[in-house]
C-alpha positions in Angstrom: -76.9 68.4 -62.3 -76.9 65.0 -64.1 -80.1 63.0 -64.3 -80.4 59.6 -62.5 -80.2 57.9 -65.9 -77.1 59.8 -67.0 -74.1 57.7 -68.1 -71.4 57.5 -65.4 -67.8 58.4 -66.3 -65.0 57.7 -63.9 -61.8 59.8 -64.4 -58.6 58.6 -62.9 -56.5 61.6 -62.0 -57.3 65.3 -61.6 -54.6 66.7 -63.8 -55.3 69.3 -66.5 -56.6 66.8 -69.0 -58.8 65.0 -66.5 -60.3 68.2 -65.2 -60.9 69.5 -68.7 -62.8 66.4 -69.6 -64.7 66.4 -66.3 -66.0 69.9 -66.5 -67.1 69.5 -70.1 -68.8 66.1 -69.6 -70.5 67.3 -66.4 -71.8 70.4 -68.3 -73.2 68.1 -71.0 -75.2 66.0 -68.5 -72.9 63.1 -67.7 -72.5 61.8 -64.2 -68.8 62.3 -63.5 -66.6 61.0 -60.7 -62.9 62.2 -60.6 -60.6 60.1 -58.4 -57.3 61.8 -57.4 -54.6 60.2 -55.3 -53.2 63.5 -53.9 -55.0 65.8 -51.4 -55.2 68.5 -54.1 -56.0 68.8 -57.8 -53.7 69.6 -60.6 -51.1 66.8 -60.9 -48.0 68.3 -62.4 -50.0 71.5 -62.6 -50.6 71.7 -58.9 -49.1 74.2 -56.4 -46.2 73.6 -54.1 -46.3 75.6 -50.9 -43.3 76.2 -48.7 -44.6 78.2 -45.8 -45.6 81.6 -47.2 -44.1 80.8 -50.7 -46.1 79.4 -53.6 -44.7 77.7 -56.7 -46.0 75.9 -59.7 -44.9 72.2 -59.7 -44.4 72.1 -63.5 -45.8 74.4 -66.2 -45.0 78.0 -65.5 -46.6 79.9 -68.4 -49.7 79.6 -70.6 -49.4 79.7 -74.3 -52.2 79.6 -76.9 -54.7 80.9 -74.3 -57.5 80.6 -76.8 -57.7 76.8 -76.2 -58.2 77.4 -72.5 -60.8 80.0 -73.1 -62.7 77.6 -75.4 -62.7 74.6 -73.0 -64.1 76.8 -70.2 -66.7 78.1 -72.6 -67.7 74.6 -73.5 -68.2 74.0 -69.8 -70.5 76.9 -69.4 -67.9 79.2 -67.8 -65.8 82.2 -68.7 -62.1 81.8 -67.9 -61.5 85.5 -67.6 -64.2 85.9 -64.9 -62.4 83.1 -62.9 -58.7 83.8 -63.5 -56.6 86.9 -63.7 -54.2 86.9 -66.6 -51.2 89.0 -67.4 -49.7 88.9 -70.9 -45.9 89.0 -70.5 -43.9 91.5 -72.6 -41.1 90.6 -73.1 -42.0 87.0 -73.0 -38.6 85.8 -71.7 -34.9 86.7 -71.8 -32.4 84.4 -73.5 -28.8 84.4 -72.2 -26.2 83.4 -74.8 -22.4 83.1 -74.3 -21.7 86.8 -75.0 -25.1 88.6 -74.9 -28.7 88.4 -73.9 -31.9 89.1 -75.9 -35.4 89.8 -74.8 -37.9 87.9 -76.9 -41.2 89.7 -77.5 -44.5 88.9 -79.2 -44.6 92.6 -80.0 -43.0 92.3 -83.5 -41.8 95.9 -83.5 -40.0 95.5 -80.2 -38.6 92.1 -81.3 -37.2 93.6 -84.5 -35.5 96.3 -82.4 -33.9 93.6 -80.3 -32.9 91.7 -83.4 -31.2 94.8 -84.8 -29.3 95.2 -81.5 -28.3 91.5 -81.1 -28.4 90.0 -84.5 -28.3 92.9 -87.0 -29.6 92.1 -90.5 -32.0 89.3 -89.5 -35.1 91.4 -89.2 -36.4 90.2 -92.6 -35.7 86.6 -91.6 -38.2 86.9 -88.8 -40.9 88.1 -91.3 -40.2 85.0 -93.5 -40.4 82.8 -90.4 -43.6 84.2 -89.3 -45.4 84.1 -92.7 -44.3 80.5 -93.5 -45.0 79.1 -90.0 -48.4 80.9 -89.9 -49.4 78.8 -93.0 -48.0 75.6 -91.4 -50.0 76.3 -88.2 -53.2 77.0 -90.1 -53.0 73.6 -91.7 -51.9 71.8 -88.6 -54.4 73.1 -86.0 -57.4 71.1 -87.3 -55.2 68.0 -87.2 -54.5 68.5 -83.5 -58.1 68.9 -82.5 -59.4 65.5 -83.7 -59.0 61.9 -82.6 -56.9 59.3 -84.4 -58.5 56.2 -83.0 -59.1 54.9 -86.5 -56.4 54.4 -89.2 -58.8 56.1 -91.7 -58.3 59.3 -89.7 -54.8 59.5 -91.3 -56.6 60.0 -94.6 -58.9 62.7 -93.4 -59.4 65.9 -95.4 -57.5 67.9 -92.7 -54.6 65.5 -92.7 -54.3 65.4 -96.5 -54.3 69.2 -96.6 -51.6 69.4 -93.9 -49.4 66.7 -95.3 -47.2 68.9 -97.5 -46.5 71.1 -94.5 -45.5 68.5 -91.9 -41.7 68.6 -92.6 -41.6 64.9 -91.9 -38.0 64.5 -93.1 -36.6 67.6 -91.3 -35.7 68.4 -87.7 -36.7 71.6 -85.9 -33.2 73.0 -85.9 -32.9 72.4 -89.7 -36.2 74.2 -90.3 -35.2 77.3 -88.2 -31.6 77.5 -89.5 -33.3 77.8 -92.9 -34.6 81.2 -91.7 -31.8 82.2 -89.3 -28.2 81.5 -90.4 -26.7 82.6 -87.0 -26.6 79.5 -84.8 -27.5 81.5 -81.6 -30.5 83.1 -83.3 -31.6 79.7 -84.7 -31.4 78.4 -81.1 -33.7 81.3 -79.9 -36.4 79.7 -82.1 -35.7 76.1 -81.4 -35.1 75.8 -77.7 -38.9 75.4 -77.4 -38.3 71.7 -78.2 -37.4 71.4 -74.5 -41.1 72.0 -73.8 -41.5 68.5 -75.2 -38.3 67.2 -73.5 -36.5 66.8 -76.8 -33.4 68.1 -78.5 -33.9 70.6 -81.3 -31.6 68.4 -83.4 -34.0 65.5 -82.9 -37.4 67.1 -82.6 -39.6 66.8 -85.8 -39.7 70.0 -87.9 -43.5 70.2 -87.6 -43.0 71.6 -84.1 -41.8 74.9 -85.6 -45.5 75.7 -84.8 -44.5 76.1 -81.1 -42.3 79.3 -81.5 -44.8 80.5 -84.0 -47.6 80.2 -81.4 -45.5 82.2 -78.9 -44.8 85.0 -81.4 -48.4 85.0 -82.7 -50.4 84.8 -79.5 -48.0 85.7 -76.7 -47.6 84.0 -73.3 -49.5 84.6 -70.1 -49.1 84.4 -66.3 -52.1 83.7 -64.1 -52.1 85.5 -60.8 -51.5 83.0 -58.0 -49.6 80.7 -60.4 -50.7 78.5 -63.2 -51.9 76.0 -60.6 -54.9 78.4 -60.3 -56.1 77.1 -63.7 -56.6 73.6 -62.3 -58.3 75.0 -59.2 -60.7 77.0 -61.4 -61.4 73.9 -63.5 -62.2 71.8 -60.5 -64.6 74.6 -59.2 -66.4 74.6 -62.6 -66.6 70.8 -62.7 -68.1 70.7 -59.2 -70.5 73.5 -60.1 -71.6 71.4 -63.1 -72.2 68.4 -60.9 -69.0 66.4 -61.0 -67.9 64.6 -57.8 -64.1 65.1 -57.3 -62.7 62.9 -54.6 -59.3 63.7 -53.2 -57.0 61.2 -51.5 -58.8 58.4 -53.5 -56.1 56.1 -55.0 -57.1 53.9 -57.9 -55.5 50.4 -57.6 -56.9 49.0 -60.8 -59.1 49.5 -63.8 -61.7 46.7 -63.8 -61.8 45.4 -67.4 -63.3 41.9 -67.7 -63.2 40.7 -71.3 -61.1 43.8 -72.1 -64.1 46.1 -71.4 -63.7 48.9 -68.8 -66.5 48.5 -66.2 -65.1 50.6 -63.4 -62.3 50.9 -61.0 -61.1 49.4 -57.7 -59.6 51.7 -55.1 -56.8 51.0 -52.7 -59.4 50.8 -50.0 -60.9 47.8 -51.7 -64.1 49.7 -52.7 -65.2 49.4 -56.3 -66.9 52.0 -58.5 -68.9 51.0 -61.5 -68.8 53.1 -64.6 -70.0 53.3 -68.2 -66.5 54.4 -69.2 -63.1 55.1 -67.6 -60.9 58.0 -68.5 -57.2 57.6 -67.5 -55.4 60.9 -66.7 -52.4 59.2 -65.0 -48.9 59.3 -66.5 -49.1 56.9 -69.5 -46.2 54.6 -68.7 -47.2 54.4 -65.0 -50.8 53.7 -65.9 -49.9 50.9 -68.4 -47.6 49.2 -65.9 -49.7 49.5 -62.7 -53.4 50.0 -63.4 -54.4 46.9 -65.4 -54.5 43.2 -64.4 -51.1 41.7 -65.3 -51.2 40.0 -68.7 -54.2 42.0 -69.9 -52.3 44.5 -72.1 -50.5 43.3 -75.2 -49.6 46.3 -77.3 -48.7 48.2 -74.1 -47.3 45.3 -72.0 -44.6 46.4 -69.5 -41.9 45.1 -71.8 -43.3 47.0 -74.8 -43.8 50.2 -72.7 -40.2 49.9 -71.6 -39.1 49.9 -75.3 -40.9 53.2 -76.1 -38.9 56.5 -76.5 -39.3 58.9 -73.7 -38.5 62.6 -73.0 -35.7 63.9 -70.9 -36.3 64.6 -67.2 -35.7 67.7 -65.1 -34.0 68.7 -61.9 -36.1 71.3 -60.0 -35.3 73.8 -57.3 -38.0 75.9 -55.6 -36.5 78.7 -53.6 -38.2 81.1 -51.2 -35.9 84.2 -51.0 -35.9 87.0 -48.5 -35.2 89.5 -51.2 -36.5 90.6 -54.7 -34.6 90.8 -57.9 -36.4 93.6 -59.8 -33.7 93.6 -62.6 -34.4 89.9 -63.4 -37.1 89.1 -65.9 -40.2 87.0 -65.2 -38.7 84.2 -67.4 -35.1 83.6 -68.3 -33.3 80.8 -70.1 -29.5 80.5 -70.1 -27.8 78.3 -72.7 -24.6 76.5 -71.7 -21.6 77.5 -73.7 -21.5 74.0 -75.1 -25.3 73.7 -75.4 -25.4 71.1 -78.2 -22.9 68.8 -76.5 -24.9 69.0 -73.3 -28.1 68.3 -75.1 -26.5 65.3 -76.9 -25.3 64.0 -73.5 -28.8 64.3 -72.0 -30.3 62.5 -75.0 -27.7 59.7 -74.5 -28.7 59.3 -70.9 -25.6 61.1 -69.3 -25.8 64.0 -67.0 -23.6 66.8 -68.6 -20.6 68.2 -66.8 -19.7 71.8 -66.5 -22.0 74.9 -66.2 -25.5 73.7 -67.0 -28.2 75.2 -69.1 -31.1 76.4 -66.9 -34.4 78.2 -66.8 -35.4 80.6 -64.0 -38.9 82.0 -63.3 -38.9 85.1 -61.2 -42.7 85.4 -61.1 -42.8 87.6 -58.0 -41.8 90.4 -60.3 -45.4 90.5 -61.6 -47.3 88.6 -59.0 -47.2 89.7 -55.3 -49.4 86.8 -54.2 -46.6 84.2 -54.4 -44.4 85.5 -51.5 -44.5 88.0 -48.6 -43.7 91.6 -49.4 -40.1 92.1 -50.1 -39.6 88.3 -50.7 -39.8 86.2 -53.9 -40.6 82.7 -55.0 -38.0 81.6 -57.6 -38.4 78.4 -59.7 -35.4 76.8 -61.4 -35.4 74.0 -63.9 -32.4 72.1 -65.4 -32.8 69.6 -68.2 -31.4 66.1 -67.2 -31.5 62.6 -68.5 -34.5 60.5 -67.5 -33.9 57.5 -65.2 -32.8 55.1 -68.0 -29.4 56.8 -67.6 -29.0 55.2 -64.2 -27.8 58.4 -62.4 -27.6 58.0 -58.6 -29.5 61.1 -57.6 -28.8 60.7 -53.9 -25.1 61.4 -54.7 -25.5 63.7 -57.7 -28.2 66.1 -56.6 -26.1 68.1 -54.0 -23.3 68.6 -56.5 -25.7 69.7 -59.2 -27.4 72.1 -56.9 -24.1 73.9 -56.3 -23.3 74.0 -60.1 -26.8 75.4 -60.8 -26.6 78.2 -58.2 -23.1 79.1 -59.3 -24.3 79.4 -62.9 -27.2 81.6 -61.9 -24.9 83.8 -59.9 -22.5 84.1 -62.8 -25.0 84.6 -65.6 -28.0 86.5 -64.1 -28.4 89.5 -61.8 -29.1 87.1 -58.9 -25.4 87.5 -57.9 -26.0 86.6 -54.2 -28.9 84.2 -54.4 -27.4 81.7 -51.9 -27.4 84.3 -49.2 -31.1 84.9 -49.5 -32.5 81.3 -49.5 -34.9 80.8 -46.6 -37.1 78.0 -48.0 -36.1 75.3 -50.4 -37.4 72.2 -52.1 -35.8 70.0 -54.8 -37.3 67.4 -57.2 -34.9 65.1 -58.9 -35.7 62.6 -61.7 -35.8 59.9 -59.1 -38.4 61.9 -57.1 -40.5 62.4 -60.3 -40.6 58.6 -60.6 -41.0 57.6 -57.0 -43.1 60.4 -55.5 -45.0 61.8 -58.6 -45.5 58.4 -60.4 -43.9 59.6 -63.6 -42.6 56.6 -65.6 -38.7 56.8 -65.8 -39.0 60.3 -64.4 -39.6 61.4 -68.0 -41.2 64.7 -67.1 -42.6 65.4 -70.6 -43.9 61.8 -71.1 -43.5 59.8 -74.3 -41.1 61.4 -76.8 -42.7 63.3 -79.8 -40.8 61.4 -82.5 -42.7 60.8 -85.8 -43.3 57.1 -84.8 -45.1 58.3 -81.6 -47.4 61.0 -83.0 -51.1 61.2 -84.0 -52.3 57.6 -84.9 -49.0 56.1 -83.7 -49.3 57.7 -80.2 -51.5 55.9 -77.6 -54.9 56.8 -78.7 -57.5 58.9 -76.9 -60.0 56.0 -77.4 -57.7 53.4 -75.9 -57.0 50.7 -78.4 -56.5 47.9 -75.9 -59.6 48.1 -73.7 -63.1 49.1 -74.8 -64.9 51.9 -73.0 -61.5 53.2 -71.8 -60.1 56.6 -72.9 -56.8 58.5 -72.4 -56.1 62.1 -71.7 -52.9 63.9 -70.8 -49.4 64.3 -72.3 -49.0 60.6 -73.2 -51.8 60.5 -75.7 -52.7 62.7 -78.7 -52.1 65.6 -79.3 -49.2 65.5 -76.8 -47.4 67.3 -74.0 -47.9 70.9 -73.1 -50.9 72.6 -71.4 -52.8 73.6 -74.6 -52.6 70.1 -76.1 -53.4 68.4 -72.8 -56.6 70.6 -72.6 -57.3 69.6 -76.1 -57.0 65.9 -75.2 -59.6 66.4 -72.6 -62.0 68.0 -75.0 -61.3 65.3 -77.7 -62.3 62.6 -75.2 -65.4 64.5 -74.0 -66.5 64.7 -77.7 -65.8 61.0 -78.3 -67.9 60.0 -75.3 -70.7 62.3 -76.5 -70.7 60.7 -79.9 -70.7 57.2 -78.4 -73.7 57.9 -76.2 -75.5 60.1 -78.8 -75.3 63.3 -76.7 -75.5 66.3 -78.9 -72.9 69.0 -78.3 -71.3 72.1 -79.7 -67.5 72.1 -79.9 -65.8 75.3 -81.0 -67.7 76.6 -84.0 -68.7 73.1 -85.1 -72.2 71.8 -84.3 -72.1 68.0 -84.1 
């Protein structure tokens, strides 16, 4: 438990980044108060429950599990004693126009699939893996440090990584250099959608994402990935953190541009030695500060930033199981590049959409009653800059999505078995989940919005204010969001001269 003289840190939001920061700081002796608007923790990593069916709101699989294990360890806990993991093999199934392929982190199994679907490309995978392993080795240290000072761009880690950043190349260009079949190149570039970007626009450095999948595998957590946030909250509370649910922060109190605490919607104020913001970046900048306070991130300047795409979501409780459908499946529209270009331009594509389906009940019986299943469907869409009227568009898109699933997967009669249903449109992401422009994956990861040029973990506009989550460094995705929480915890320890051990580094 913290001492009465411990520094008090207020964290706005109990998403994955805020919870990571909370459990580490509480373990290191800080007094921590987490304020969460919703009646549950997790943010976009929370559970959705429709009667007896359980779904993850957003992230549906865990990659680079080592990061999660490390942040639990630095909080005095063991993630494997708190969560039940299942490594998925195959990782996912990819549906192309004329074939499907099961992608595996078992390289022997993957090469068998390559020989079946794309004969002659087995050696190309070896070249990909060896080269991207080197890139990743140089990049990882750069993702685990703060860039709140310009001098950090000249750090030893960054200088070593610079030749491997592929700054002038896009992800698809990098992968087509290994794989000359367009569909196979797509199998190693669709991961740009984890960032809400097109593979033809995503920086080439993100070739590390498919490498991480093929090097470390992907995992499911029993009960859904929302159980990770629940476990983090339990550890934070055990370490002494105070997590208050249903506590909406109206404003960060920052007289003279120094964060001194927060004001709640109730009118109550809470003083703090530092404030950590885990709200969506654009939403936080446009709502949580006194009007006129922010300059670099004024509402007008925030509006000019580049943002990710959005998503249309369907959560379906079914009164049947589809044992012949994999845990994860991605189907590419026949005109995939044209559809992606349309989304990037702010237009909802016509025709049969690309989609992702998670059939997690295949491996997790806790998500639905026996003989039933909880199916999660995601469709990439433009964010709300595109001006789509979702009250008119959503019903028609629902029918197109279900028709595409029935045509392209073994779920041939899915409509007949729907007994519970919820949809989230880009408009809902913005109005109900407080996601700026409904941009589900936050600020775009273009070169001009990365590392030092991304909003910084030690917020540059207000002293004693810090940022965690997908809108700051290192970026979107659960592992990097966890890393943002750890980076901020380390920054606060350095500021207040609290010794700590982070990873293998004694500071």
